[in-house]
Structure formats: structure tokens, C-alpha cells
N, C-alpha and C positions, 0 to 999 in steps of 0.2 A: 504494500499499499504506500503510495507516494505522500509525502508531507506537503502541507500547504505553506506556501511562502507568506510570512507575516506582512510583508509590504503589500502584496496583492490583496490579502485579507483586509487590511486597513482601507485600501482604495474601494473595495467592494462595500464595506461598511459605510464609508463616507458617501458613496453613490446612493445607497439605500436611504440614508438619512436625508439627503438632498431631495431625493424623489418623494419621500414621505412629507417633507415640509412643503414642497411644491404642490403635492396633491391636496394638502390641507388648505392651502391658499386658494387653489382652484375650486375646492368644495365650498369654501366661504364666498367667493366671488360669484359662484353660479346660483346663489340663493335666489329663488323666484324665477329661474329660467327653466326652459324645457329640458335642459341638460343636468339639472340638479340631482336627480336620482342617480344617473350614471356617475357623476362626479363624486357623490357620497359613497357609492359602492367601491370606486377606485380608491378613495381615501381610506375606507375600511380595510381593504386588501393591503394597502401600503402600511396602515397601522399594524397589521399582523406581521408584515415583513420587518418593520422597525423593531417590533417586540422580539422577534426571532434574532435580529442583528444585535439587539442589546444583550441577549443571552450568549450569543456567539462571541461578543466582544470581551466577555470575561476570560476567554482563552488567551487574549492578548496581554491585558493588564487591567487592574482595577480602575485606573484612570480612563481607560478607553470605555469601560462600561458606564462610567459616570457621564461621560460626554454623550454616549448613546441614550442613556436614560434621560438626560436633559433634552436631547432632540425629540424624543418620544413625548415628553411633557409639554414642550412647546407646540408640537403637532396637535396634541389633544386640546390645548388651550386655544389654538388658532381655529380649530374646527368647531368648538362649541361656544366661544365667547360671542355675545351679542353686542355688536358695535353700534347698533341703532339706539337712539335715545328713547327714553320712556315717553309714551304717548298718553297725554292726559286727557 
């Protein structure tokens, strides 16, 4: 069985995190459009990938898992935070 190059693993983890954050932004921007459902499904799939990447990053170092966990937290906040003001 071949071993995985740590540098390649870091690039893959960063790519997954960037894709997850981008999908959360797209899901937020698609609110109210006809593409909202598909954007939310993509965001949910990317959230699962970012969660798996967070667990995989523990193989690299504890610091890498902290950054992955932070990216996951920002992704969740971006997807659920209501930026609209309260309507009275």
C-alpha cells in the first residue's frame, strides 16, 4: 500500500475547505431564487466533505484540524446567518 504525500494531502484539504466556503456563499446568495434548492443541496454535500476533511486533517497535525474545524464553523455560520434586518 502506498503512502500519501503530506503536501498533497494539505492541498486537497485546502481545496475542500475553499469549495465548502464557496458553496456556503452561493447557497446564501441564491436565497429566493429558483436555484436555491440545488445550491442548498450542494452546500450540504460540501459540508459533509469538510467534516470528513476535518477528521482526515488529524492525520497531519492538531493545528491542521483546528484550521479545518474553523473553516467548517465559518461555513455553517455563512449558510445559516440571516443578514436581513428585522421587519417590523
